[in-house]
Steps between C-alpha positions, in 0.01 A plus 500: 500500500563872536425695184777719371503874464672568168586844364577583137793718393466593131824505302607569142206499259295209627691308770379433851745457787317344794552573869384210720428639844623263768452725797222749558409745776182704518404349161811652342773299332824526699725229353480351153668266253561637150405291196682545167652848545600590146571855611622609843386863493121454515545236772718728713248782453208279602682357803593849616156650441321218681764454774549134408813302587589240235576147621584301184501498121320226305591447134310289247742515204804675361361759257627851567158650566475259796852517642635843399459645850615198700861597563417854613221386731694207647799719577297793631289292739723192562220255429500143363424432134299191400490385140513211251792263543501414130564855381813710533392809694757708683431554868281199578571381854233228514470297174165321473370190322164333452368371831707734716328736740591827663370668814505878517552668838220683677174311450677173411388518140587179319533458123538176312720519191379379161720450194306656212737507198391626160546876499854436620673168563514531879193710582346438845182610676417556868175350631357539846225655711256496211733693271725426203786725390565364153713763325455467124361145485130578534350842425150636528326314212838404352836329543862594452688474172735206448841663511702202623263216576278291276127497444488161673673644807272801518189290453614271783574802721154645438340164574680498836365846577151400386504227765525752786187599695266707283489776762875564458581864432732525201760777525668525161767756416346698213186695415417312182143398577310719257717408201482133598122515520483638148679188384282277719198648320650386169531147635160487672280782365187350659642458851289727730760488778762649268262776392418582862867502596578725204245757622645490850858533371398798286341660806818445702713641218283812472539566874872420518438188707687170485330197348709264713498300712239270353371173639602171348130425457464805276806398300358153448185656354663765282864417427538305171838361607331321791210382285671275246259219585190708423326409171467863386870564556597177324281593204649850480855361512422244229342766280806720539748219435296332230550153648370264764668528838541185703587634845463795737871566456455536124208735557710709737786513248267632230335753732842627611618533139174675406540755779866561411408560135276791603748675730 
């Protein structure tokens, strides 16, 4: 399995647009697929500055900060656009469903498609080569809000992700890690892994460095939305809700509501 070279293109206030290099020469990225281009301008600037030729666009869901630059980029470079079949997104040339796979040109990079509804009804993720591009489903130490899907759907989606290899690099679409860790500390104030991750995230923030990608292993140790079976998280959720919770799904629902009430 060849590891991927992935470049970050910051956009808006806290978005990341990812460039997946699928052809390199002299250790420099020459061709790349674009993930969730909410804005065309920073992508065009990055491609020009780094002399990269785009080969495809990969979309996880329909929100404007993920698709706003698609039409301009697709027309400018005449490249295919992959995206969720269950969402209405203008410009998609290759609609994708759970279990599908795509192969990018160049290094024959293959991604398996996962349906991960919750944040939106038709949200998908791209998994392959030890990486996961998950849009707004899973964040550093957090998860996406439930705009269209249900808590049950999101919990199921996160359980699917949790079943991937622990070494998987998680490329989410926003720099939310530090704020999410502050909430994680509320849920598990005695978790040493959360405290250590908080210190590292603060160091990254102070130096203008990204806190993502993370590993799935780190998320499993520090992300309350992936820890709904952990006694300390269950106890915190029950204390917040004032009632006994009979399932992981109920714990997740309370944790999600708790986080939303603070934002």
